[in-house]
C-alpha positions as CSV (number, residue, x, y, z in Angstrom):
1,M,0.0,0.0,0.0
2,T,2.7,2.4,-0.9
3,D,0.9,3.7,-4.0
4,K,1.8,7.3,-4.8
5,K,-0.4,10.1,-6.1
6,S,0.8,12.1,-9.0
7,D,2.2,14.7,-6.6
8,G,4.5,12.0,-5.0
9,Q,2.5,11.7,-1.7
10,E,1.2,8.3,-0.5
11,K,-2.4,7.5,-1.3
12,D,-4.7,7.0,1.7
13,P,-5.1,3.2,2.0
14,R,-8.6,3.8,3.5
15,I,-10.0,5.2,0.2
16,V,-10.9,2.8,-2.6
17,V,-11.8,4.1,-6.0
18,L,-14.2,1.8,-7.8
19,S,-14.3,1.4,-11.6
20,D,-17.4,3.7,-11.8
21,G,-15.4,6.5,-10.1
22,R,-17.1,6.2,-6.7
23,E,-14.8,6.6,-3.7
24,I,-15.4,4.3,-0.8
25,Q,-14.0,5.4,2.6
26,L,-13.1,2.3,4.6
27,D,-13.6,2.7,8.3
28,I,-12.2,-0.2,10.3
29,S,-13.0,1.5,13.5
30,A,-16.7,0.6,12.8
31,C,-16.0,-3.1,13.6
32,T,-15.1,-4.9,16.7
33,W,-12.6,-7.7,17.4
34,G,-15.6,-10.1,17.6
35,D,-16.8,-9.0,14.1
36,V,-13.4,-9.9,12.7
37,M,-13.0,-13.2,14.5
38,N,-16.6,-14.3,13.7
39,S,-16.3,-13.4,10.0
40,G,-14.4,-16.5,9.1
41,A,-12.7,-17.0,5.8
42,T,-15.8,-17.4,3.6
43,K,-16.2,-14.3,1.4
44,G,-19.9,-14.7,0.9
45,G,-21.0,-15.7,4.4
46,P,-23.4,-13.6,6.4
47,A,-20.9,-12.6,9.1
48,M,-18.4,-11.6,6.4
49,M,-21.0,-9.5,4.6
50,S,-21.9,-7.8,7.9
51,L,-18.2,-7.0,8.5
52,L,-17.8,-5.7,4.9
53,S,-21.0,-3.6,5.2
54,K,-19.7,-2.0,8.5
55,V,-16.3,-1.2,7.1
56,T,-17.4,0.0,3.6
57,G,-20.8,1.6,4.4
58,L,-22.3,-0.4,1.6
59,S,-25.3,-2.7,2.2
60,A,-24.9,-6.4,1.5
61,E,-27.2,-5.8,-1.6
62,E,-25.0,-3.0,-2.9
63,Y,-21.8,-5.0,-2.3
64,N,-23.2,-8.0,-4.1
65,K,-24.0,-5.8,-7.1
66,L,-20.4,-4.6,-7.5
67,L,-18.4,-5.8,-10.4
68,L,-16.1,-8.7,-9.5
69,E,-13.0,-6.6,-9.7
70,D,-14.4,-3.9,-7.5
71,G,-15.7,-6.4,-4.9
72,S,-12.4,-8.1,-4.8
73,L,-10.5,-4.8,-4.5
74,L,-12.7,-3.8,-1.5
75,Y,-12.4,-7.2,0.1
76,D,-8.6,-7.3,-0.3
77,R,-8.1,-3.7,1.0
78,V,-10.4,-4.3,4.0
79,W,-8.3,-7.3,5.0
80,Q,-5.0,-5.4,4.4
81,L,-6.3,-2.8,6.8
82,L,-7.6,-5.3,9.4
83,N,-4.2,-7.1,9.3
84,N,-2.4,-3.8,9.9
85,P,-4.8,-1.5,11.7
86,V,-2.1,0.8,13.2
87,G,-0.8,1.5,9.7
88,A,-4.3,2.3,8.4
89,D,-4.2,6.0,9.5
90,P,-1.6,7.9,7.3
91,S,-1.5,10.8,9.7
């Protein structure tokens, strides 16, 4: 997550730009340790969808309507941030 903007500064890893141009602000502070532990490894399970909804602000229905690449990008970025929550805040 060391992507650089055109001005040379690091991009905020909490912002994901979807293929349609929408910017999704990821907020891992919205979930609890229990949310993470109960989500399991199944991408489509109800606990996982609940976690993704909390972090992305998208409903399960909205998330399921995303293009595959967008959904995968959000999923991967959420887990990168959850695996390194201290590094999630660039300030």
